[in-house]
Every structure is written in structure tokens, then in C-alpha cells.
SEFI-201605 format. One record per atom (N, C-alpha, C, O): residue in one letter; x, y negated, z negated. Coordinates in steps of 0.05 Angstrom, whole numbers, padded with zeros to 5 digits, always signed. Layout:
<pts>
AXYZ...
</pts>
This chain:
<pts>
D+03059+00674-00935D+03039+00657-00942D+03015+00667-00957D+03013+00692-00960A+02998+00650-00966A+02977+00664-00983A+02958+00685-00969A+02949+00706-00978K+02954+00673-00943K+02938+00694-00927K+02951+00720-00920K+02937+00740-00916E+02976+00719-00917E+02992+00746-00915E+02988+00763-00939E+02981+00786-00937I+02993+00751-00962I+02992+00765-00988I+02967+00775-00991I+02965+00799-00999E+02943+00760-00985E+02916+00771-00989E+02909+00794-00969E+02893+00812-00975K+02923+00791-00945K+02916+00815-00924K+02930+00837-00934K+02918+00859-00933E+02957+00837-00947E+02971+00861-00956E+02954+00873-00980E+02953+00897-00983K+02942+00856-00995K+02928+00868-01019K+02900+00882-01006K+02891+00901-01019R+02889+00875-00986R+02869+00889-00974R+02877+00916-00964R+02863+00936-00969I+02898+00917-00951I+02908+00942-00941I+02913+00960-00961I+02905+00983-00958E+02924+00952-00983E+02930+00972-01007E+02902+00982-01019E+02898+01005-01026T+02883+00963-01022T+02858+00970-01033T+02841+00988-01014T+02825+01004-01024V+02842+00986-00989V+02828+01003-00970V+02842+01032-00976V+02829+01052-00980A+02868+01031-00975A+02883+01057-00978A+02877+01073-01004A+02876+01098-01006K+02872+01056-01025K+02862+01066-01051K+02837+01081-01051K+02834+01102-01064K+02818+01067-01035K+02789+01074-01034K+02788+01101-01016K+02771+01118-01020K+02806+01102-00997K+02807+01129-00980K+02816+01151-00995K+02807+01174-00993A+02838+01142-01014A+02851+01167-01030A+02828+01179-01048A+02826+01203-01054S+02812+01163-01056S+02791+01171-01074S+02767+01187-01064S+02753+01201-01078K+02765+01183-01039K+02744+01200-01024K+02753+01227-01012K+02753+01233-00988V+02761+01243-01032V+02769+01270-01027V+02747+01291-01021V+02724+01289-01030R+02755+01309-01005R+02734+01329-01000R+02732+01348-01023R+02751+01348-01039K+02710+01363-01028K+02706+01382-01044K+02706+01409-01032K+02697+01414-01010D+02718+01428-01049D+02721+01456-01036D+02695+01470-01044D+02676+01458-01053K+02696+01498-01040K+02669+01513-01042K+02660+01510-01069K+02636+01507-01072N+02677+01510-01092N+02672+01512-01116N+02667+01482-01129N+02666+01480-01154G+02665+01462-01114G+02660+01434-01122G+02686+01423-01128G+02685+01398-01131G+02709+01435-01131G+02735+01424-01135G+02749+01405-01113G+02740+01406-01090E+02766+01392-01118E+02779+01374-01100E+02798+01390-01083E+02814+01406-01093D+02796+01385-01056D+02812+01398-01036D+02842+01390-01038D+02849+01367-01034A+02859+01409-01045A+02886+01403-01049A+02900+01388-01025A+02917+01371-01029K+02893+01396-01001K+02905+01389-00975K+02898+01360-00974K+02915+01342-00971E+02875+01357-00978E+02861+01331-00974E+02874+01310-00991E+02882+01289-00981I+02876+01316-01017I+02889+01297-01041I+02917+01292-01031I+02925+01269-01033E+02934+01312-01018E+02960+01307-01011E+02960+01288-00991E+02977+01270-00991K+02938+01290-00970K+02940+01273-00943K+02935+01245-00952K+02945+01225-00941E+02916+01244-00973E+02909+01212-00978E+02930+01203-00997E+02932+01178-00999K+02947+01217-01012K+02967+01202-01028K+02987+01194-01009K+02998+01173-01013R+02993+01210-00985R+03012+01201-00966R+03005+01172-00958R+03021+01153-00957I+02975+01171-00950I+02965+01145-00934I+02970+01120-00958I+02978+01098-00951E+02965+01127-00983E+02968+01108-01001E+02998+01099-01004E+03004+01075-01007T+03017+01119-01002T+03045+01114-01007T+03056+01094-00985T+03070+01075-00989A+03045+01103-00957A+03052+01092-00937A+03043+01061-00939A+03058+01043-00931A+03018+01056-00949A+03006+01032-00950A+03024+01012-00969A+03029+00989-00964K+03033+01026-00989K+03045+01011-01009K+03076+01004-01001K+03087+00984-01010K+03091+01020-00985K+03114+01015-00973K+03113+00992-00956K+03129+00974-00956K+03089+00994-00939K+03086+00971-00916K+03082+00944-00929K+03092+00923-00920T+03068+00945-00950T+03067+00919-00964T+03091+00908-00978T+03095+00883-00981S+03108+00927-00986S+03131+00919-01002S+03158+00909-00983S+03176+00895-00991K+03154+00921-00957K+03174+00916-00938K+03170+00886-00924K+03167+00883-00900V+03172+00866-00942V+03168+00839-00928V+03190+00822-00943V+03200+00827-00965K+03195+00803-00930K+03216+00781-00940K+03201+00761-00951K+03177+00760-00946K+03215+00742-00968K+03207+00720-00981K+03218+00694-00973K+03242+00692-00968D+03199+00672-00971D+03213+00647-00964D+03226+00635-00986D+03229+00649-01006K+03235+00608-00985K+03248+00596-01004K+03230+00589-01030K+03241+00580-01050N+03207+00594-01028N+03188+00588-01051N+03178+00612-01063N+03160+00611-01079G+03192+00639-01054G+03185+00662-01063G+03158+00675-01051G+03150+00696-01060V+03148+00663-01033V+03122+00674-01017V+03129+00692-01000V+03149+00689-00985K+03114+00715-01000K+03122+00738-00982K+03115+00730-00955K+03097+00714-00950K+03133+00741-00934K+03131+00735-00905K+03139+00755-00889K+03159+00769-00893K+03123+00758-00869K+03126+00784-00850K+03121+00776-00821K+03107+00757-00817P+03131+00790-00801P+03126+00785-00774P+03096+00787-00766P+03082+00804-00776P+03087+00767-00747P+03063+00770-00741P+03054+00795-00725P+03073+00805-00713S+03030+00807-00722S+03024+00827-00710S+03028+00826-00676S+03027+00803-00667A+03031+00842-00661A+03035+00842-00637A+03017+00828-00620A+03024+00814-00601S+02991+00833-00628S+02971+00817-00616S+02970+00788-00616S+02960+00775-00598H+02983+00777-00637H+02987+00748-00645H+03008+00733-00624H+03005+00710-00616N+03028+00750-00617N+03047+00739-00598N+03058+00711-00606N+03063+00694-00589K+03060+00707-00631K+03073+00682-00637K+03098+00686-00658K+03095+00694-00681Y+03119+00679-00648Y+03143+00686-00666Y+03162+00661-00670Y+03162+00643-00653D+03176+00660-00687D+03199+00636-00695D+03217+00637-00671D+03222+00617-00657V+03225+00660-00667V+03250+00665-00642V+03240+00688-00626V+03230+00708-00636C+03243+00684-00597C+03239+00708-00581C+03268+00709-00565C+03280+00688-00557I+03275+00734-00561I+03299+00742-00550I+03298+00761-00530I+03288+00783-00535V+03307+00756-00506V+03304+00771-00482V+03329+00788-00478V+03349+00776-00468G+03330+00816-00484G+03352+00833-00483G+03362+00843-00511G+03367+00826-00528A+03364+00868-00515A+03372+00882-00538A+03399+00889-00542A+03405+00906-00559G+03419+00877-00526G+03445+00885-00528G+03460+00871-00550G+03450+00868-00572L+03484+00864-00543L+03500+00853-00568L+03494+00825-00575L+03494+00818-00599S+03489+00809-00557S+03481+00784-00563S+03453+00781-00577S+03449+00767-00596G+03434+00797-00565G+03406+00797-00579G+03407+00807-00605G+03391+00799-00622A+03425+00827-00609A+03424+00838-00639A+03436+00816-00660A+03424+00811-00681V+03459+00804-00651V+03468+00787-00668V+03451+00763-00675V+03449+00753-00697I+03438+00754-00654I+03423+00729-00658I+03399+00742-00675I+03393+00731-00697S+03386+00762-00668S+03363+00772-00686S+03369+00774-00715S+03355+00762-00732E+03390+00791-00721E+03396+00795-00747E+03403+00770-00764E+03396+00770-00788R+03418+00747-00749R+03423+00724-00764R+03398+00709-00770R+03395+00699-00792Y+03381+00706-00752Y+03355+00692-00755Y+03338+00703-00780Y+03328+00690-00798A+03338+00733-00777A+03323+00748-00794A+03335+00749-00824A+03322+00743-00844N+03360+00756-00824N+03373+00762-00851N+03380+00734-00866N+03376+00733-00890E+03390+00713-00852E+03399+00689-00863E+03377+00667-00865E+03375+00652-00884L+03362+00667-00845L+03339+00647-00843L+03311+00655-00849L+03294+00637-00853Q+03305+00682-00851Q+03280+00693-00856Q+03260+00685-00834Q+03236+00681-00838K+03271+00683-00811K+03254+00679-00787K+03241+00705-00774K+03252+00726-00773T+03217+00701-00765T+03208+00723-00746T+03220+00725-00721T+03225+00704-00709V+03226+00748-00711V+03239+00753-00685V+03226+00773-00668V+03217+00795-00676Y+03224+00766-00644Y+03214+00786-00624Y+03230+00791-00600Y+03236+00773-00584V+03238+00816-00598V+03260+00825-00577V+03248+00840-00557V+03236+00861-00562M+03252+00830-00532M+03241+00850-00507M+03264+00858-00491M+03280+00841-00483E+03265+00882-00488E+03286+00897-00475E+03272+00912-00450E+03253+00928-00453K+03282+00906-00427K+03272+00920-00402K+03279+00946-00400K+03263+00961-00388R+03301+00957-00412R+03309+00983-00409R+03293+01001-00431R+03276+00990-00445D+03298+01025-00433D+03284+01046-00454D+03299+01049-00478D+03295+01068-00494H+03316+01032-00481H+03332+01036-00505H+03346+01008-00516H+03347+00989-00500V+03356+01005-00540V+03371+00983-00547V+03398+00987-00542V+03406+01009-00534G+03416+00964-00547G+03445+00969-00545G+03458+00960-00519G+03483+00961-00516G+03441+00951-00499G+03450+00941-00475G+03470+00959-00462G+03466+00983-00464N+03493+00949-00449N+03512+00970-00437N+03530+00981-00455N+03548+00995-00446C+03528+00977-00482C+03541+00994-00503C+03525+01018-00513C+03534+01034-00529Y+03501+01021-00502Y+03486+01044-00507Y+03502+01069-00504Y+03515+01072-00483D+03500+01088-00525D+03511+01116-00522D+03492+01134-00535D+03474+01126-00550Y+03499+01159-00528Y+03480+01183-00542Y+03494+01208-00541Y+03515+01209-00528I+03485+01229-00556I+03495+01255-00558I+03484+01273-00538I+03460+01278-00538D+03503+01283-00518D+03492+01300-00499D+03485+01326-00511D+03502+01339-00523P+03457+01337-00508P+03447+01358-00521P+03459+01386-00514P+03456+01406-00528D+03473+01384-00489D+03484+01412-00481D+03511+01416-00494D+03517+01437-00504T+03529+01390-00493T+03557+01395-00503T+03561+01383-00532T+03582+01389-00545G+03545+01368-00542G+03546+01357-00566G+03568+01329-00570G+03574+01317-00590I+03577+01324-00540I+03593+01301-00538I+03580+01275-00537I+03559+01273-00524R+03589+01256-00549R+03578+01229-00546R+03586+01219-00517R+03608+01221-00507V+03563+01207-00507V+03567+01196-00479V+03557+01170-00478V+03535+01163-00487S+03580+01150-00464S+03570+01122-00459S+03557+01119-00435S+03570+01122-00414K+03535+01114-00436K+03515+01117-00407K+03531+01099-00388K+03536+01108-00365Y+03539+01073-00394Y+03546+01054-00378Y+03578+01050-00376Y+03588+01030-00365G+03591+01070-00387G+03618+01070-00385G+03630+01059-00416G+03616+01047-00432A+03656+01065-00419A+03666+01066-00446A+03667+01035-00454A+03668+01017-00437H+03666+01028-00483H+03667+00999-00490H+03687+01001-00514H+03682+01014-00534L+03711+00987-00510L+03731+00986-00533L+03731+00963-00547L+03733+00941-00537F+03728+00967-00571F+03725+00941-00585F+03751+00930-00597F+03765+00944-00612H+03757+00905-00590H+03782+00891-00602H+03775+00863-00602H+03760+00853-00585T+03789+00850-00623T+03786+00821-00627T+03811+00809-00641T+03828+00824-00652T+03814+00785-00639T+03834+00773-00653T+03826+00757-00677T+03843+00745-00691S+03797+00757-00680S+03785+00741-00700S+03777+00760-00727S+03761+00778-00726K+03792+00752-00749K+03786+00760-00773K+03756+00759-00783K+03746+00777-00798R+03743+00738-00774R+03717+00733-00781R+03700+00750-00766R+03680+00758-00778V+03705+00757-00743V+03687+00776-00726V+03693+00805-00735V+03675+00822-00735W+03720+00811-00743W+03723+00839-00759W+03709+00842-00780W+03694+00862-00781D+03709+00824-00801D+03693+00824-00822D+03665+00829-00818D+03653+00843-00834Y+03653+00818-00797Y+03627+00819-00792Y+03616+00848-00785Y+03595+00858-00793V+03636+00859-00766V+03625+00884-00758V+03628+00907-00775V+03621+00929-00768Q+03640+00902-00798Q+03645+00922-00819Q+03617+00926-00831Q+03611+00948-00841R+03598+00905-00832R+03577+00911-00845R+03557+00932-00833R+03538+00940-00846W+03561+00941-00809W+03543+00957-00794W+03552+00987-00789W+03535+01004-00782T+03577+00992-00792T+03585+01018-00789T+03613+01022-00799T+03627+01002-00804Q+03622+01049-00803Q+03653+01050-00803Q+03666+01051-00779Q+03654+01057-00759W+03690+01044-00780W+03708+01043-00755W+03732+01061-00757W+03745+01064-00778R+03738+01072-00736R+03764+01085-00731R+03784+01075-00717R+03777+01070-00694K+03810+01071-00723K+03828+01057-00709K+03833+01071-00681K+03835+01096-00678Y+03834+01053-00660Y+03838+01064-00636Y+03854+01043-00617Y+03844+01021-00611E+03874+01050-00608E+03892+01033-00590E+03891+01042-00562E+03904+01063-00558H+03878+01030-00542H+03876+01039-00517H+03903+01039-00498H+03913+01017-00494E+03912+01057-00488E+03936+01059-00468E+03929+01071-00444E+03916+01092-00443V+03939+01057-00420V+03929+01066-00393V+03955+01074-00378V+03976+01061-00377I+03951+01098-00366I+03973+01106-00346I+03963+01103-00321I+03940+01111-00318A+03975+01093-00302A+03966+01091-00271A+03987+01104-00253A+04012+01100-00255K+03976+01120-00236K+03991+01130-00214K+03998+01111-00191K+03982+01102-00175V+04025+01107-00190V+04033+01083-00171V+04054+01104-00153V+04074+01114-00164G+04046+01108-00127G+04060+01126-00110G+04061+01153-00122G+04040+01164-00127D+04083+01164-00127D+04086+01189-00138D+04096+01188-00171D+04106+01207-00182K+04091+01167-00182K+04101+01161-00211K+04074+01155-00225K+04054+01146-00214Y+04078+01162-00255Y+04054+01154-00273Y+04068+01135-00288Y+04089+01142-00300V+04059+01110-00291V+04071+01087-00305V+04051+01073-00323V+04026+01074-00320P+04062+01061-00341P+04041+01046-00363P+04034+01018-00349P+04050+01005-00336V+04006+01012-00354V+03993+00989-00347V+03980+00979-00372V+03966+00995-00385P+03983+00954-00379P+03996+00934-00365P+04024+00936-00361P+04036+00951-00376V+04038+00922-00340V+04065+00924-00337V+04082+00917-00359V+04080+00895-00369N+04101+00933-00367N+04121+00926-00387N+04147+00939-00380N+04148+00952-00359I+04169+00935-00396I+04197+00944-00388I+04196+00969-00376I+04210+00973-00356K+04180+00989-00387K+04182+01019-00379K+04170+01021-00352K+04178+01039-00337T+04153+01004-00344T+04138+01004-00320T+04159+00994-00297T+04161+01006-00275V+04172+00973-00303V+04191+00965-00285V+04215+00983-00281V+04225+00986-00259N+04225+00994-00299N+04246+01011-00301N+04243+01036-00283N+04260+01044-00267M+04217+01049-00286M+04206+01071-00275M+04204+01067-00243M+04211+01085-00228L+04193+01041-00234L+04187+01037-00207L+04212+01033-00194L+04216+01044-00172F+04230+01015-00205F+04251+01003-00188F+04276+01016-00195F+04297+01009-00184G+04277+01038-00215G+04302+01050-00219G+04322+01033-00235G+04346+01036-00232L+04311+01015-00254L+04325+00995-00269L+04334+01002-00296L+04325+01024-00304D+04348+00988-00313D+04355+00994-00337D+04354+00972-00357D+04371+00966-00374I+04330+00960-00353I+04325+00937-00370I+04319+00944-00403I+04302+00960-00410K+04332+00934-00418K+04337+00940-00447K+04320+00926-00465K+04312+00937-00485N+04313+00897-00458N+04304+00881-00479N+04287+00860-00466N+04284+00859-00442S+04275+00841-00482S+04256+00820-00471S+04270+00801-00456S+04261+00791-00435E+04290+00795-00466E+04310+00773-00449E+04315+00784-00422E+04310+00770-00402E+04323+00806-00419E+04329+00820-00393E+04306+00821-00375E+04308+00817-00351M+04281+00828-00388M+04255+00827-00375M+04247+00801-00364M+04237+00798-00342D+04253+00781-00382D+04242+00753-00373D+04261+00744-00349D+04252+00731-00330A+04288+00751-00351A+04305+00743-00327A+04298+00757-00302A+04299+00745-00280W+04289+00783-00304W+04282+00799-00281W+04256+00785-00269W+04254+00779-00245L+04238+00781-00287L+04212+00769-00278L+04217+00740-00264L+04204+00735-00244E+04233+00723-00275E+04238+00697-00264E+04252+00701-00234E+04248+00684-00216K+04267+00722-00231K+04278+00724-00205K+04255+00735-00183K+04255+00729-00159E+04236+00751-00195E+04213+00762-00173E+04194+00739-00167E+04185+00736-00144Q+04188+00723-00186Q+04166+00705-00183Q+04167+00687-00159Q+04188+00677-00150V+04144+00682-00149V+04143+00663-00125V+04133+00635-00137V+04113+00631-00152K+04150+00615-00127K+04144+00588-00137K+04129+00575-00116K+04137+00574-00093Y+04105+00563-00123Y+04084+00549-00105Y+04086+00516-00113Y+04090+00508-00135D+04082+00502-00092D+04080+00473-00097D+04047+00469-00111D+04027+00473-00097G+04047+00463-00132G+04023+00462-00143G+04015+00483-00160G+04032+00499-00166E+03990+00486-00169E+03979+00510-00182E+03968+00530-00163E+03959+00522-00141P+03970+00554-00170P+03963+00577-00152P+03931+00573-00142P+03914+00568-00159K+03927+00576-00120K+03897+00571-00112K+03882+00594-00112K+03857+00590-00114N+03891+00622-00111N+03873+00645-00114N+03889+00666-00130N+03910+00661-00142S+03876+00690-00130S+03886+00712-00147S+03913+00722-00134S+03931+00731-00148E+03914+00721-00103E+03941+00731-00095E+03965+00712-00103E+03986+00722-00112E+03961+00690-00100E+03981+00670-00110E+03987+00670-00139E+04010+00668-00147M+03967+00672-00156M+03970+00676-00185M+03983+00698-00193M+03999+00697-00212A+03979+00720-00179A+03995+00748-00188A+04026+00745-00178A+04044+00753-00192K+04030+00734-00155K+04054+00733-00146K+04074+00712-00161K+04098+00714-00163S+04058+00691-00172S+04073+00672-00188S+04078+00684-00216S+04092+00671-00231R+04067+00707-00222R+04073+00716-00250R+04092+00742-00248R+04110+00747-00264V+04087+00758-00226V+04106+00784-00223V+04119+00787-00197V+04134+00806-00195G+04116+00772-00178G+04128+00771-00156G+04115+00791-00134G+04099+00808-00141P+04123+00788-00109P+04108+00808-00088P+04109+00837-00092P+04090+00851-00085R+04129+00848-00101R+04134+00875-00104R+04111+00887-00125R+04095+00904-00117L+04110+00878-00147L+04092+00889-00170L+04064+00877-00158L+04044+00890-00162Y+04062+00857-00146Y+04033+00847-00133Y+04023+00873-00116Y+04002+00884-00121E+04041+00881-00095E+04031+00902-00078E+04026+00928-00086E+04010+00944-00075L+04043+00933-00109L+04043+00961-00121L+04019+00965-00139L+04006+00986-00137I+04015+00944-00157I+03994+00947-00176I+03973+00926-00178I+03950+00933-00180F+03980+00901-00176F+03959+00880-00176F+03939+00878-00155F+03915+00872-00159K+03950+00884-00129K+03930+00881-00107K+03912+00902-00105K+03888+00896-00103P+03920+00930-00106P+03901+00952-00110P+03883+00955-00128P+03861+00966-00124Y+03894+00946-00155Y+03876+00945-00179Y+03851+00922-00173Y+03828+00927-00180T+03858+00903-00164T+03837+00878-00161T+03817+00886-00140T+03793+00880-00143I+03829+00900-00117I+03808+00909-00099I+03790+00929-00108I+03766+00927-00103K+03800+00948-00122K+03784+00970-00135K+03764+00957-00150K+03741+00962-00146Q+03772+00938-00168Q+03751+00927-00188Q+03732+00910-00177Q+03709+00909-00184W+03743+00894-00156W+03722+00872-00144W+03713+00874-00116W+03699+00857-00106A+03721+00895-00105A+03717+00900-00074A+03719+00876-00061A+03700+00869-00047K+03741+00860-00062K+03750+00836-00049K+03779+00836-00050K+03790+00845-00070D+03791+00825-00029D+03817+00819-00032D+03828+00796-00047D+03818+00775-00043P+03848+00798-00064P+03856+00775-00085P+03857+00749-00071P+03855+00728-00085S+03859+00747-00047S+03862+00721-00036S+03835+00707-00035S+03832+00682-00033E+03813+00726-00038E+03788+00713-00037E+03777+00710-00063E+03753+00704-00066L+03793+00714-00084L+03783+00708-00111L+03796+00688-00129L+03820+00685-00125G+03783+00672-00148G+03797+00653-00158G+03821+00660-00177G+03822+00683-00187P+03839+00641-00182P+03865+00651-00195P+03863+00658-00224P+03883+00665-00236E+03838+00656-00236E+03834+00665-00262E+03832+00695-00264E+03838+00707-00285V+03822+00709-00243V+03818+00739-00243V+03846+00749-00250V+03848+00758-00272T+03868+00748-00236T+03891+00760-00241T+03905+00746-00264T+03923+00758-00276A+03899+00723-00270A+03914+00709-00294A+03907+00723-00317A+03923+00720-00335R+03885+00738-00321R+03879+00750-00348R+03888+00777-00350R+03883+00789-00370I+03903+00789-00330I+03917+00815-00330I+03944+00810-00345I+03962+00796-00337P+03945+00826-00369P+03971+00824-00384P+03997+00833-00370P+03998+00852-00354V+04020+00819-00380V+04045+00826-00369V+04063+00826-00394V+04063+00806-00408R+04077+00847-00399R+04089+00844-00426R+04123+00848-00418R+04133+00862-00400N+04135+00833-00436N+04164+00835-00432N+04176+00851-00455N+04198+00846-00464N+04162+00871-00463N+04174+00889-00486N+04164+00919-00475N+04156+00924-00452Y+04165+00937-00495Y+04157+00963-00487Y+04129+00971-00498Y+04123+00995-00499D+04110+00949-00508D+04086+00954-00519D+04069+00966-00495D+04068+00955-00473G+04057+00991-00501G+04042+01006-00479G+04009+01003-00483G+03992+01014-00469R+04002+00986-00503R+03973+00981-00510R+03964+00965-00487R+03978+00950-00473Y+03936+00971-00483Y+03924+00956-00464Y+03916+00927-00472Y+03916+00907-00458F+03910+00929-00500F+03904+00900-00513F+03923+00895-00534F+03933+00914-00546G+03929+00871-00540G+03949+00864-00561G+03936+00854-00583G+03949+00843-00601D+03911+00856-00584D+03893+00844-00605D+03902+00859-00635D+03908+00883-00636P+03903+00846-00656P+03907+00858-00683P+03883+00876-00692P+03888+00895-00707Y+03862+00872-00684Y+03839+00889-00694Y+03829+00905-00666Y+03819+00894-00647Q+03835+00930-00669Q+03822+00949-00647Q+03812+00974-00659Q+03825+00985-00677A+03787+00985-00651A+03776+01007-00664A+03753+01017-00647A+03747+01005-00626L+03740+01040-00656L+03715+01050-00643L+03696+01055-00665L+03704+01061-00688P+03672+01052-00659P+03653+01059-00685P+03653+01085-00689P+03650+01100-00670A+03656+01096-00716A+03654+01124-00722A+03629+01141-00711A+03632+01165-00706N+03604+01127-00709N+03579+01142-00704N+03570+01130-00679N+03547+01133-00672G+03586+01117-00665G+03579+01106-00637G+03561+01080-00639G+03549+01073-00659Y+03562+01066-00616Y+03549+01041-00618Y+03521+01040-00622Y+03512+01023-00638T+03508+01054-00611T+03475+01055-00613T+03465+01054-00642T+03445+01041-00648A+03480+01067-00660A+03476+01066-00690A+03478+01042-00702A+03467+01037-00723I+03494+01022-00689I+03499+00996-00701I+03478+00983-00693I+03466+00972-00711F+03468+00980-00667F+03444+00967-00661F+03420+00973-00675F+03405+00955-00682E+03414+01001-00681E+03393+01007-00696E+03393+00996-00724E+03372+00988-00733K+03416+00994-00737K+03418+00984-00764K+03415+00953-00761K+03405+00942-00780M+03423+00940-00741M+03419+00910-00739M+03394+00901-00736M+03385+00880-00744Y+03379+00920-00722Y+03351+00911-00715Y+03333+00923-00740Y+03308+00919-00739D+03342+00934-00758D+03325+00947-00776D+03318+00926-00801D+03330+00925-00822N+03300+00912-00792N+03291+00887-00811N+03263+00885-00805N+03256+00888-00781P+03243+00882-00826P+03213+00880-00821P+03208+00852-00808P+03185+00848-00799L+03224+00836-00807L+03221+00811-00791L+03226+00810-00762L+03219+00792-00747I+03239+00835-00754I+03247+00837-00725I+03229+00858-00712I+03227+00881-00722K+03217+00851-00691K+03203+00870-00677K+03216+00871-00653K+03224+00850-00642V+03222+00900-00641V+03233+00904-00615V+03216+00920-00599V+03205+00941-00609D+03212+00911-00573D+03196+00929-00555D+03215+00930-00530D+03225+00911-00518V+03218+00959-00525V+03233+00966-00498V+03214+00974-00479V+03191+00980-00486N+03224+00976-00454N+03209+00981-00431N+03190+00956-00427N+03168+00958-00418T+03202+00931-00436T+03180+00907-00434T+03202+00886-00420T+03224+00881-00429D+03190+00876-00397D+03202+00858-00379D+03192+00829-00389D+03168+00825-00392Y+03208+00814-00394Y+03205+00788-00409Y+03186+00774-00383Y+03166+00760-00389F+03192+00777-00359F+03177+00760-00338F+03148+00771-00334F+03132+00758-00320D+03142+00793-00345D+03116+00802-00344D+03100+00794-00372D+03075+00795-00372V+03111+00787-00389V+03096+00780-00418V+03101+00751-00426V+03089+00742-00446R+03117+00735-00411R+03125+00709-00424R+03102+00692-00424R+03100+00675-00442D+03084+00694-00407D+03060+00674-00407D+03042+00680-00432D+03026+00663-00442K+03044+00703-00441K+03027+00710-00467K+03041+00708-00493K+03032+00717-00514L+03065+00695-00492L+03084+00690-00515L+03081+00662-00525L+03077+00643-00510K+03082+00661-00551K+03084+00634-00565K+03109+00636-00582K+03109+00650-00603C+03130+00623-00575C+03158+00627-00586C+03169+00598-00592C+03168+00580-00576G+03179+00597-00619G+03188+00570-00628G+03216+00564-00612G+03224+00541-00610R+03229+00585-00602R+03255+00584-00588R+03256+00611-00575R+03247+00632-00584I+03271+00607-00551I+03272+00632-00534I+03304+00634-00525I+03315+00614-00515Y+03315+00656-00529Y+03343+00664-00520Y+03339+00683-00498Y+03325+00703-00501F+03352+00678-00475F+03355+00694-00451F+03380+00705-00451F+03398+00689-00447T+03386+00732-00457T+03411+00745-00455T+03414+00763-00427T+03434+00777-00424G+03398+00761-00413G+03399+00781-00390G+03416+00767-00368G+03427+00746-00373P+03417+00778-00345P+03429+00768-00321P+03419+00737-00316P+03395+00731-00315I+03439+00721-00314I+03427+00692-00310I+03417+00686-00283I+03403+00667-00279D+03425+00703-00265D+03412+00698-00239D+03382+00709-00239D+03365+00699-00224A+03376+00727-00254A+03349+00736-00256A+03331+00714-00268A+03307+00711-00260Y+03341+00700-00284Y+03326+00678-00298Y+03321+00656-00278Y+03303+00640-00282F+03335+00653-00259F+03329+00633-00240F+03322+00643-00212F+03321+00627-00193A+03317+00667-00210A+03309+00683-00188A+03286+00664-00173A+03287+00659-00149H+03268+00656-00187H+03243+00642-00178H+03249+00617-00160H+03232+00606-00146L+03274+00608-00162L+03278+00582-00150L+03294+00592-00120L+03302+00576-00103G+03295+00617-00117G+03307+00627-00091G+03335+00626-00089G+03345+00629-00067W+03352+00623-00111W+03381+00623-00112W+03387+00652-00108W+03374+00671-00115D+03413+00652-00093D+03426+00678-00086D+03436+00693-00113D+03447+00683-00133K+03429+00721-00110K+03439+00737-00132K+03467+00738-00138K+03483+00735-00119L+03475+00740-00160L+03504+00736-00168L+03516+00769-00166L+03503+00789-00171E+03543+00768-00157E+03556+00794-00156E+03564+00807-00181E+03579+00794-00196Y+03555+00832-00189Y+03562+00844-00213Y+03581+00871-00202Y+03574+00885-00183R+03600+00874-00214R+03619+00895-00206R+03626+00912-00231R+03629+00900-00253S+03629+00940-00228S+03639+00957-00250S+03651+00981-00237S+03642+00993-00218L+03674+00988-00252L+03686+01011-00242L+03673+01037-00243L+03685+01057-00234
</pts>
């Protein structure tokens, strides 16, 4: 708007005046170091005033200063959801965005870094494998980095054998000494193994047995579920084991999605690029609950743990598990 343009002009004018007030050396000449310093100040001021977006009328627009605490959109959490919402608002709608992150870095649980001692990239909160069935999502993530094809495969130790997981033809043949050759034979074997219940499965134990039968349940599904959830499958809803793939072929990939890859330069670089917009202000080491009373936001998106948002109501904390 007009006020912001006027403010930018004043910043540039002040920088120019400072640049003209150079010191004199002993002979009355201009001090070369001071000249260089003031030139850098002027250049920085020009860059600052040029790094602004324009609204539909061509008027320059930039985010309010931190002291104003007034933004079009405020987002709690600088992870995946926060990054996508931020850049969409800034790049597509030219809205000012303020992002608060409780941790000391952006990227949420996808955050990674290069270990200084080994030069190896480390995923601080565990590995994240990108996969999607959506061509639209795949096209979108191409904007932020180069990707390297990666298809995850898992080998699990079951007894004294190492077998593919998810369960496929090779898994069954190795565990039970069979010679299943194709999908039709695998389907027939599964049909014989499956437990039939009156009505829908009521928990994860029943769901797993209805899909693979008691033997594979005891060997793979039950111990895997206990390890991940610290609960017996009978205590969990049926949807937990319903999501575990079972293959009727030799496909040893953990995911069957058509788009699978890893970012060539890690995940953190993606977030840094997504947040690199003058309309977006990101503050790490900032707890939303400490600053929310000082904020003025047109709209707020909370992407943190949902139980934290409702903690003031005295509700129980939700259970979060990680391998």
C-alpha cells in the first residue's frame, strides 16, 4: 500500500545519506574501508525494498514487522502442513504469513542434517520415505528439489529365517516350505488360512486373522503390532492391521505407490526453499501458547499435536508411538 511504499523510500534515502557521510583519511581523502562499508549498507537497503510482492493493483506489499503482530495468516508448526499452507498463501494469494515453531528448526519430524563428524545425512526423528499415488502431489513436490528414485524393501527375521515384509508369495514359501507359483495359488492358500467371523472384525487381532489366518498372525502381525503400538492387537481397532499390505505376488516393495523417491539434498532443504518468501516470517523456539495473546491473525492453522491444543480443557493426552 502507499504507506509501505513511502516507508521503503525513506529506508533507501537514509541509506544513501549514510553512504555520503564517509570518513576522511589523514590527507583529507575518503577512507576506502568506510566507502566500501557504506556501499554495502546502501546495497542491502535496495535489496530489502525490492524484495516485496505486489497485490492485484500492482501496489507493493510486504509482511508487517514483528512488533506489529498482525498477519493475514498465522500457522502453528513449521512441518509439512505448515510449509504447504504458508507457501500457498504467500505465492498464490500474496498473503502475509507468520509461522511459529516450538522446536529450534523447521521441517517438523522430517528434519535432517549433515553429521559434522561423518558427513552422513541424519534424519533426527527417523527416516521418512516419500511415496504417493497422486500425480498432482508428485508434480507439486518437483518444484522444491530434485528427487532420486527409491523403493523401500524390508526383510524381517522370523524365527531363524529372513523373509520379505509385507507378506508375499516368497514369504509364505520360505516360512511354510511351500511352492506357490502364482497369484491364483496364493489367493487359494490365503482363502484356506483366513478365519471367517460373523460380522465385521472387532479389533486388530480379528482383522489380521481374517486376512492371513492364525499362523501368519502369530509369526508376523502380532509381534509387529505389539512392537509398534505397545499393545496387544486385541486392544486396537481393526483399522490398524487392515492397513498392513498383503501381496498375492512376488512384489517385495513395502509400498506399491507409483511415485516413490527421496529428496536428493534431504528434506530440510525443501522446507527452507518453501519458506523463502518475503511474505513469510518464521520464528523457531516459539511456543504458540506463549505468544497467542499478542497476535492478531486473520486466520490461524494449528498443525501441532491436537491434544496440546485442547490441554486447557483437562482432556487426556493422546498416545503417540514411534519405532
